[in-house]
N, C-alpha and C positions, 0 to 999 in steps of 0.2 A: 504494500500500500504506500510505498514511497513514490513521490513524484520526482521526475527528473527536472532539472533546471529549465529546459524548454517548456515543459508543461506548466510549471509554476509561473514562468514568464507569460505564457499565453493566458493563464487564469487571471493574472494581475492586469493585463491589458483589457480583458473582457470586463472585469469589474470596474475598471477606470472609465469605460465607455458607457456604463449604465448611468442614466441621469439621476442626480440626487436633488430632491426638492425638500428644503427645510420647511416646516410648517409656518404659515403666515399667521401671526398673532391675530386672534379674533375671527379668522376665516375658517379654520379647521377645528377650533376648540368649541366645546359645548357652552362654557360659561360666557355670559355676555357682560361687558364692563358696565358697572352701574353709573348713572349720571354723576357728574362731579358734584353738583349741588342739588339736593333733593329733600323735600319735606314730604314725608309719607304719613297720612292720617288714617288711622283705623277707627271706624265708627261702629258702635254697638248699641243694643237696646231697642232696635226697631220692633214695633209690634206686629209687623208682617213684612213680607218680601215684595209687596206690590210697588209698582213705580220704580223710582230711582232716588238716589241721594244727590243733592246739589251742594257742592263745596265751593266756597269763595274764600280767597285769601286777600287780605288788605294790608297795606303798608302804613296806614295812618288812620286816625279816627274819622276822617272825612268819608262819610257814607256808610261806615260800619254800623250794623251788619245788614242794613236794609237796601242800600242802593248798589245793585250789582255793577252798574256802569263805573263805579268808583273802585271796584276790586282790581287787584293786579291781574288776577286770573280766576276763571270759574271752571270747575271740572264736574262732570256728571258721571256717576258710577252706578252699576247695578247692585242690588242687595241680594245676598244669598245667605240663607239660614240666620237671618237677623243681624248680619254683619256686612260692612262694605269698606272699601279702601279707596281713598283719593290720593293721588300723587301730584306734587307740584315740582317738576324738574326745572333746572336752570335758573333758580332764584339767586339773586345776589345776597350777600350777607346783609342783615338789617333787622329791624323790628317788625314783626308781623302779628296778625290775629286771623284766626280762621272761624268762619261761621258755616254751619251746615243745616240743611233741612230735608226732611223726608217728603219728597214730592210724590205722594201716593198715587195721584191721578196723572202724573207725567205731563202736566200742563206748563211746566217750567217756572212756576211762581209759587210762593208760599200762600196758601189759602188761609184766610182769616174769617172770624165771625163778624157780626155787625159792630162789635166793640173794638175790633182790631186785634183780638187775641188769636194766636195761631191755632188752626184746626189740624195742622200737620205737625209732626215732631220737629223739634229744633235743638240745636246745640252749638257750643262755641269752644274754642281752645281754652285750656285750663278749666274746662267744664264751668266756665263763668255763667252766672245766672243774672238775669235782670231783675230790677225792682220797679214795678209799675211801668214796665217797658222792656225792651231788649237789653242785653248786657252791654256794658261800656267797653270801648276799645282797651282802656287801661286795665280792666279786669281780665281781658282775654289775651293781651299781648304777651309775646315771648321774644327772646333774642335768638337770632339764627346767625352763627358764625361761619357757615359754609359746611360742606361735606354732606352728611346725611343726618336728618333729624326725624325721629319717629314720635308721633303724637297719638293720643287716644282721646276720643270724644264720645260721651254717652248722650244719646238722643233722649229728650224728655218730651212728654206730651202734656199739654196744659189742660 
């Protein structure tokens, strides 16, 4: 089973001509890189899985939590087994507050009664609660220094 020098030489040449392709990062690997800056919000306490959850993130008290046009971003997510997740990728470091509501009828707005009280579930970061109205930005705000931040919010029904 000894190879002579010419056979070893031919084997070396044959192996040298086989193309070698190093794996390209991200192309052949299973794991996907996570976004550089991400706020991930887990929401629980839904009374049912109907409709969707609407999550809004604000960078100031201006419009919080009622005026969606003043939000930095709005994300809608499905509800499964009483839980949902909203993700806000690509945010700059800063101070933020999150408001959420259970849009049970998927009409894109928070339904209220004749007195303005929510008929659908609501919540805010820090599980801030309002007194005679919605929670204040200062009660719901948090600092985001970049990277990944995981938050939990519990929906309440009034």
